[in-house]
C-alpha positions in Angstrom: 9.4 -11.0 -16.4 7.1 -13.7 -17.7 6.3 -16.5 -15.3 6.6 -20.0 -16.7 3.4 -21.9 -17.1 4.8 -25.0 -15.3 7.9 -24.0 -13.3 10.2 -26.7 -12.1 9.9 -26.8 -8.3 13.0 -27.7 -6.3 13.1 -28.0 -2.5 16.5 -27.8 -0.8 17.3 -29.8 2.2 20.1 -28.8 4.5 23.4 -29.2 2.6 21.7 -29.0 -0.8 22.5 -26.5 -3.6 20.9 -26.0 -7.0 21.6 -23.9 -10.1 19.0 -23.5 -12.8 17.5 -21.5 -15.6 14.5 -19.2 -15.8 11.9 -22.0 -15.6 12.7 -22.8 -12.0 11.5 -22.0 -8.5 13.7 -23.0 -5.5 12.4 -23.3 -2.0 13.8 -24.1 1.4 13.1 -23.7 5.2 15.7 -22.2 7.4 16.4 -22.0 11.1 20.0 -21.3 12.1 21.1 -22.4 8.6 21.7 -19.8 5.9 20.7 -19.7 2.3 22.3 -17.6 -0.3 20.6 -16.9 -3.7 22.6 -15.9 -6.8 20.8 -14.4 -9.7 22.0 -13.1 -13.1 19.5 -10.4 -14.3 20.5 -10.6 -18.0 20.9 -14.4 -18.4 17.9 -15.2 -16.0 19.9 -18.0 -14.3 20.5 -18.5 -10.7 21.1 -20.8 -7.8 20.6 -21.2 -4.1 22.5 -23.1 -1.4 21.4 -24.1 2.1 24.3 -24.6 4.4 24.3 -25.7 8.0 27.7 -24.8 9.4 30.3 -22.1 8.6 33.1 -24.5 8.0 34.1 -28.2 8.2 35.6 -29.1 11.5 38.3 -31.6 12.3 37.1 -34.0 9.6 39.5 -32.3 7.2 43.0 -33.7 7.7 46.3 -32.8 6.0 46.4 -34.6 2.6 43.0 -36.1 3.1 40.5 -33.9 1.2 37.0 -35.3 1.1 34.6 -34.3 -1.7 33.0 -30.8 -1.3 30.0 -30.9 1.0 27.2 -28.3 0.8 26.6 -28.5 4.5 29.5 -26.1 5.0 29.4 -22.5 3.9 32.7 -22.3 1.9 32.1 -25.6 0.2 28.5 -24.8 -0.7 29.6 -21.6 -2.4 32.4 -23.5 -4.1 29.9 -25.9 -5.6 27.7 -23.1 -6.8 30.7 -21.2 -8.3 31.5 -24.3 -10.4 27.9 -24.1 -11.9 28.3 -20.3 -12.5 31.6 -20.8 -14.2 29.9 -23.1 -16.8 27.5 -20.2 -17.7 30.5 -18.0 -18.3 29.3 -14.8 -16.7 31.5 -12.9 -14.2 30.7 -13.5 -10.6 30.3 -9.8 -10.0 27.3 -9.7 -12.3 25.2 -11.9 -10.0 22.8 -10.3 -7.4 23.2 -12.1 -4.1 20.6 -12.2 -1.3 21.2 -13.7 2.2 18.6 -15.4 4.5 18.5 -17.3 7.8 20.9 -17.5 10.7 18.0 -17.4 13.2 18.4 -18.3 16.8 16.2 -21.4 17.2 16.8 -21.8 21.0 16.7 -18.3 22.5 16.5 -19.7 26.0 20.0 -21.1 25.7 21.5 -17.7 25.0 22.0 -17.2 28.7 24.7 -19.9 28.5 26.0 -18.7 25.1 27.2 -22.2 24.1 28.2 -23.0 20.6 24.8 -24.2 19.5 23.1 -20.9 20.4 25.8 -19.0 18.4 25.5 -21.2 15.2 23.1 -18.8 13.4 25.4 -15.8 14.1 28.5 -17.8 12.9 26.6 -18.8 9.7 25.7 -15.2 9.0 29.4 -14.1 9.5 30.5 -16.8 7.2 28.1 -15.7 4.5 29.2 -12.1 4.7 32.9 -13.1 4.6 32.3 -15.3 1.5 30.4 -12.5 -0.3 33.4 -10.1 0.3 36.0 -12.8 -0.5 34.4 -13.6 -3.9 33.6 -10.0 -4.9 29.8 -10.4 -4.9 27.4 -7.6 -4.1 24.6 -8.4 -1.6 21.4 -6.6 -2.7 19.1 -7.9 0.1 19.2 -9.8 3.3 17.0 -11.0 6.1 19.2 -12.5 8.8 19.3 -13.3 12.5 16.5 -12.8 14.9 14.5 -15.6 16.5 12.6 -18.3 14.6 12.5 -19.9 11.2 12.1 -18.7 7.6 10.4 -20.1 4.5 12.3 -18.9 1.4 11.1 -19.1 -2.2 13.4 -18.0 -5.0 11.9 -17.5 -8.5 14.8 -17.7 -11.0 12.8 -16.2 -13.8 12.4 -12.8 -12.0 15.1 -12.9 -9.3 12.4 -12.3 -6.7 12.7 -14.0 -3.3 9.6 -14.5 -1.2 10.1 -14.8 2.5 7.9 -15.8 5.5 9.6 -15.3 8.9 8.0 -17.0 11.9 9.3 -15.3 15.1 8.9 -18.1 17.7 9.2 -15.7 20.6 6.2 -13.6 19.5 4.1 -16.7 19.0 5.0 -18.0 22.5 4.2 -14.6 24.0 0.8 -14.6 22.1 0.0 -18.1 23.3 0.8 -17.1 26.9 -1.3 -13.9 26.6 -4.3 -16.0 25.4 -4.0 -18.5 28.2 -4.1 -15.7 30.8 -7.6 -14.5 29.6 
């Protein structure tokens, strides 16, 4: 794949999504959030979402449907599906990769409250949505402790990842201080 001379650089904040052509690089930083990349190898188009929660909570009431919000897994995927439908390729033709769902507060796991489980719940939502929509996941880097930097190059479909395991860094800092 030929790298564009001046790629368009997009940075996703939590709740954002973006769908683009081959001249684009999409980046984000994840903790317990999850990003999903979608890439069409023949058309060289793709997108990424960065969602925070598996689903909308009690905000949704009978008969009162707010606009789709990319902060929630199912709604983020719905927003990207709309963009994919405009291209006209079948959803099954996209390669999907999953990232994130890290535990940002490992010390709270002892209590197993909702916040310590949010990464796990986000990962479960991603896998369920992949199955529900008939996508094939070709790669993933999920769970664990710490945060991730993710870079998706739409022209090649490659995703670059840097994972910072906070527990290892903390142990290393403690070991240094003991010397």
